[in-house]
C-alpha positions in Angstrom: 135.5 116.8 63.0 131.6 116.3 64.6 130.8 113.5 62.4 134.5 111.5 63.1 135.6 113.0 66.5 132.1 113.4 68.4 133.3 111.7 71.7 136.2 113.4 71.7 134.3 117.0 71.3 132.5 116.0 74.2 135.0 115.5 76.5 137.3 118.3 75.2 134.7 121.2 74.6 133.3 122.3 77.3 137.0 123.0 78.6 138.3 125.3 75.4 140.9 122.6 74.0 138.2 121.8 71.1 139.6 123.8 67.9 137.7 124.0 65.0 136.1 126.6 62.8 138.5 130.1 61.4 140.0 131.0 64.9 140.5 129.8 68.6 137.8 132.4 70.1 138.9 134.6 73.0 136.9 132.6 75.8 138.4 129.3 74.6 141.5 130.3 76.2 140.4 131.8 79.1 138.5 128.6 80.0 141.8 127.0 78.7 144.1 129.1 81.5 141.5 128.4 84.1 141.7 124.5 83.3 145.6 124.3 83.3 146.0 127.1 86.6 143.5 124.4 88.1 145.9 121.8 87.5 148.8 123.4 88.4 148.0 125.1 91.7 145.2 122.5 92.9 147.1 118.8 91.5 150.3 118.7 90.5 151.8 121.6 93.1 150.4 120.0 96.0 151.7 116.7 94.8 154.8 117.9 94.5 155.1 119.6 97.8 153.9 115.9 99.0 156.7 114.7 97.7 159.4 117.1 98.9 157.8 116.4 102.4 158.5 112.7 102.2 161.5 112.5 100.3 163.3 111.0 103.0 160.7 108.3 103.1 160.8 106.1 100.2 157.2 104.8 100.7 155.7 107.8 100.3 157.2 108.9 97.3 156.3 105.8 95.8 152.6 106.2 96.6 152.8 110.1 95.5 154.6 109.8 92.1 152.5 107.6 90.1 150.0 110.1 90.8 151.9 112.8 89.9 153.3 111.9 86.9 149.5 111.3 85.3 148.5 115.2 86.4 152.2 116.0 85.8 151.5 114.6 81.9 147.8 116.2 81.3 149.7 119.6 81.8 152.3 118.7 79.5 149.5 117.9 77.0 148.0 121.1 77.7 150.6 123.1 76.7 151.8 121.1 73.8 148.0 121.1 72.6 147.3 125.1 73.4 150.7 125.8 71.7 150.0 123.8 68.4 146.6 124.9 68.6 146.7 126.9 65.0 147.6 123.6 63.6 145.6 121.0 65.0 143.0 123.6 64.2 144.3 124.0 60.4 144.8 120.1 60.2 140.8 119.3 61.6 139.4 121.7 59.0 141.3 119.8 56.9 140.6 116.3 57.2 137.2 116.9 57.8 137.2 118.2 53.8 139.1 115.5 52.5 136.9 113.1 55.0 133.6 114.4 53.5 134.7 113.9 49.9 136.3 110.7 50.4 134.2 107.9 48.6 134.5 104.3 50.0 131.5 104.8 52.2 132.5 100.6 53.9 135.8 102.0 55.0 134.3 105.0 56.5 131.8 103.8 58.6 134.0 101.1 59.9 136.7 103.5 60.7 134.4 106.2 62.8 132.7 103.1 64.5 136.3 102.5 65.8 136.8 105.7 66.7 133.4 105.7 68.7 133.8 102.7 70.2 137.4 103.2 71.5 136.7 106.6 72.4 133.8 105.7 74.4 135.0 102.5 75.6 138.1 103.4 76.8 137.5 106.9 77.9 134.7 106.8 80.1 135.6 103.4 81.4 138.5 105.3 82.5 136.8 108.4 84.1 135.2 105.8 86.1 137.7 104.3 87.7 139.6 107.4 88.2 136.9 108.2 89.4 136.4 105.2 92.1 140.8 105.7 93.3 140.0 109.1 94.0 137.1 108.0 96.5 138.3 105.0 97.3 140.2 106.2 100.5 137.6 108.2 101.8 135.3 105.1 102.1 137.8 102.9 103.1 138.7 105.2 106.5 134.9 105.6 106.8 134.4 101.8 106.5 136.9 100.8 108.6 136.8 103.1 111.5 132.8 101.8 111.5 134.0 98.4 111.6 136.5 98.7 114.7 133.8 101.0 116.2 136.2 103.6 116.2 135.8 107.6 116.0 137.3 109.0 112.7 139.5 112.1 113.8 139.9 115.0 110.8 144.2 114.1 110.8 142.9 110.3 109.6 140.9 111.6 106.6 142.6 111.0 103.2 142.2 113.4 99.9 141.6 112.5 96.8 144.9 111.6 96.1 148.3 112.0 98.3 148.5 116.0 98.7 150.1 117.9 101.1 149.7 121.8 101.5 152.0 124.6 102.9 149.3 125.3 105.7 147.0 123.1 108.1 144.4 121.7 105.6 142.7 119.1 108.1 142.4 122.2 111.6 138.2 121.9 110.8 135.8 120.5 109.2 135.3 123.0 107.2 138.3 123.8 105.6 138.8 120.4 104.9 135.7 119.5 102.7 136.2 122.4 101.0 140.1 121.3 100.0 138.7 117.9 99.5 136.1 119.4 97.1 138.0 121.4 95.2 141.1 119.3 94.7 138.4 116.0 93.5 136.8 118.5 91.1 140.1 119.9 90.1 141.1 116.5 89.3 138.5 115.2 87.5 138.7 118.1 85.1 142.3 117.0 84.4 141.0 113.2 84.3 138.5 114.8 81.7 140.9 116.7 79.8 143.5 113.6 79.9 141.3 111.3 78.2 139.6 113.8 75.5 143.7 114.4 74.8 144.2 110.5 74.7 141.4 109.8 72.4 141.2 112.3 70.0 145.0 111.3 69.1 144.1 107.6 69.1 141.0 109.1 67.1 143.5 111.4 64.5 145.6 108.1 64.1 143.2 106.1 63.3 141.6 108.2 60.2 144.6 109.0 59.1 145.6 105.2 58.7 142.4 104.6 57.2 143.0 107.4 54.0 145.4 104.7 53.3 142.7 102.5 53.3 140.8 104.3 51.1 144.0 105.4 48.8 144.0 101.4 48.6 140.5 101.0 47.4 140.6 103.4 44.9 143.7 101.9 43.4 142.3 98.5 43.4 139.3 100.0 41.4 141.9 100.6 38.8 143.3 97.0 39.1 139.9 95.7 38.3 139.5 98.0 35.0 141.3 96.3 31.8 143.7 98.4 30.5 144.6 96.7 27.3 142.4 96.7 24.3 140.5 93.3 23.2 141.3 93.6 19.5 142.2 96.4 17.1 138.8 97.9 16.6 138.9 99.1 20.3 141.9 101.0 19.9 140.5 104.0 19.9 138.4 103.7 23.1 140.7 101.8 24.9 143.0 104.6 24.4 140.5 107.0 25.8 140.1 104.7 28.9 143.6 104.5 29.2 143.8 108.1 29.2 140.7 107.8 31.4 142.3 105.3 34.2 145.4 107.7 34.3 143.9 110.7 34.8 142.3 108.6 38.0 145.9 107.9 38.7 147.2 111.7 38.8 144.3 112.2 41.5 145.2 108.9 43.6 149.0 110.2 43.6 147.6 114.3 44.5 145.5 112.2 47.6 148.8 110.1 48.8 150.6 113.0 49.1 147.8 114.8 50.8 147.4 112.4 53.1 151.3 112.0 53.8 151.0 115.8 54.5 148.7 115.1 56.9 150.5 112.4 58.8 153.4 114.4 59.2 151.6 117.4 60.7 150.2 115.0 63.4 153.6 113.7 64.4 154.6 116.7 64.8 152.0 117.8 67.1 152.4 114.9 68.6 155.8 113.5 69.0 156.8 115.0 72.2 154.0 114.0 73.8 154.7 110.7 72.7 157.9 110.9 74.2 156.4 112.4 77.7 153.8 109.7 77.3 156.3 106.8 76.9 159.0 107.8 79.5 155.9 108.6 81.7 154.4 105.2 81.4 157.7 103.5 81.9 158.1 105.0 85.0 154.8 104.4 86.1 153.8 100.6 85.1 157.4 100.1 87.6 156.1 102.4 90.5 152.8 100.5 90.4 154.5 97.2 90.5 156.2 98.0 93.3 153.4 98.9 95.2 151.5 96.3 94.4 154.6 93.7 95.8 155.4 96.0 98.9 152.9 98.4 100.1 149.4 96.7 100.0 147.5 96.5 103.0 143.9 94.9 101.7 142.7 92.7 98.8 140.7 96.0 98.1 143.7 97.9 97.5 145.1 95.4 95.1 142.5 95.7 93.3 142.7 99.2 92.9 145.8 98.8 91.8 145.7 96.2 89.6 142.8 98.0 87.9 145.4 101.3 87.8 148.1 99.3 86.0 145.7 98.1 83.6 144.6 101.3 82.9 147.9 102.7 82.2 148.7 99.7 80.0 145.3 100.1 78.2 146.6 104.1 77.2 150.1 103.1 76.2 149.0 99.7 74.1 146.4 102.1 72.0 148.7 104.7 71.3 151.0 101.8 70.1 148.8 99.9 68.2 147.1 102.5 66.6 150.5 103.9 65.9 151.5 100.1 64.1 148.3 100.8 62.8 149.2 103.3 60.6 152.8 102.9 59.6 151.0 99.7 58.0 148.7 101.2 56.3 150.7 103.6 54.8 152.9 100.9 53.7 150.5 98.7 52.3 149.7 100.9 49.5 152.7 100.6 48.3 151.5 96.4 48.1 148.4 97.5 46.7 150.3 99.8 44.1 152.3 96.7 42.9 149.6 94.4 42.1 147.3 96.8 40.1 148.0 95.3 36.6 150.7 98.5 35.9 152.6 96.0 33.9 150.0 95.5 31.1 149.1 99.8 31.3 150.7 102.7 29.0 154.3 103.6 29.7 152.9 106.8 31.1 150.6 104.6 33.6 153.6 103.2 34.9 155.7 105.8 35.6 153.3 107.2 37.7 152.7 104.4 39.9 156.1 103.7 40.7 155.7 107.2 42.2 153.0 105.6 44.7 155.4 102.8 45.3 158.5 104.0 46.1 157.3 106.7 48.6 155.1 103.9 50.4 158.4 102.0 51.3 159.6 105.1 53.7 158.8 105.2 57.3 156.1 106.8 57.6 154.0 107.4 61.3 153.9 109.1 64.5 157.2 108.9 66.4 158.4 109.3 69.9 160.0 112.4 69.3 161.9 111.2 66.4 164.2 108.8 68.9 161.3 105.7 67.4 158.3 105.0 66.2 155.6 104.1 68.3 154.5 100.7 67.8 153.4 97.5 69.8 156.9 96.6 69.6 157.8 99.8 71.6 155.3 98.9 74.0 157.3 95.9 74.3 160.2 97.5 74.8 158.7 100.4 77.4 157.1 96.9 79.4 160.5 95.5 79.5 162.5 98.6 80.4 159.3 98.9 83.5 160.7 95.4 84.7 164.1 96.3 85.1 163.7 99.1 86.9 160.7 97.4 89.4 164.0 94.6 90.0 166.5 97.3 90.6 163.9 99.4 92.7 163.1 96.5 94.8 166.2 95.6 95.4 167.2 98.9 96.4 163.8 98.6 99.2 165.0 95.4 100.0 168.8 96.6 101.2 
C-alpha cells in the first residue's frame, strides 16, 4: 500500500505495526512487544497509579484522567491491530492490487491527495502539539522561577505528563533526568503510533469510499452508451454491443461485491476501536471542558488546553466525516445505477442492474461495535453527551 498510504507507513513501519507482504516477520513482533510494554509500564501504569494516589482529590484526578484515556486508547488500538494483523495484511494486499488495476485516474489521484493531506496535516500537527503539551509544564516552571527569582527545587520539577511512581522519582537530578527522558520518549512513541493508526484507519475508509466512486464512474460510462439499435440494419451490431455492455455490467457487479467485502472486513477490524474511540472522546471532552472552566492558572494554560481540545475534536470529526463519506459513497452507487438508462436496455441487463440497486440500499459503513454507524451525526451526539456530563461534573464540583 506504499502509494496510497505513504505517510501512514512512515509513522508505523519503525514500530512494527505496518503489515504487508507475505507474512508478519519475527522482528516486527519483537518491536511491537517492546512498544506495547513501554506504553504499559512507563506511561499507562504510572498514570493509573497517580489517579489512585489522588483518588480523593477531584481536581487532581481530572488533570490526569484525560491524558490517561488518550494513552490507554493507544494501547487498546495496539492490541486490536496486533490481533487482526493477518486480516489487515491480507486487506492491504488485496486493496493495493485492486487500486492499481482501477482505471479511473482522476478519482484515484484526488483520493490519494486527500488521504496524504489528512495524514500529513493532521498527523504531524497533532504530534507537534503533543510535544509542546509535554514540554510546557517544565518550561513554565523554569520561567516562573526565573521571573520570581526563586530557586527551583526537584520537588517542583514536573514530568511530561502527570505521573506517580512507587518510589522517589525526584531524589536526585540524575534520577529525575533519567525518568523524565525515558517517559518523554515512551509517550512520544505512543503518540506517533496513535497518529499512525488514526491516519491509517482514515485513509482506509477514504479509499473504500473511493472504490464506490470509481464504480459509479464505470456505471456512467455504460449510461453514456446507447444500447438500442438506430435501425434494423444495425440490429446485429447492436446485439453484439448489448452483449458487450452486459459483460461489462457483470464485471461491475463482481467489483461491487468485492468492494462491499473490503468494507465488511475493514468494519470487522475497526468496530471495537471505534467504540473505544467514541467512549473515550466523550469523557475526554467532558474533562477538558471542566479543566477549561475551573482549573486554569494562566492564559497560556488556557491556550494549551484549548489546543488539546481542538486536537481531540479534529480526531473524532475526521473519523466521523470519513465514516459518513464511506456510507454515502456506497449508497450513491444505487442512484448512479438507476440513472444508467436501464429502461432502454435488454431484459438481462435490467436483471443485472437491479442487483446493484437493491444491494446499495442496505446500510454499509463502519460501526461502533455494531451499536451505530459512525457519521457526522454520531459526532454531534458525542459532543452533546460530553456537554451533559460536563454539566453534571461541574455541578458536583460546586456542591
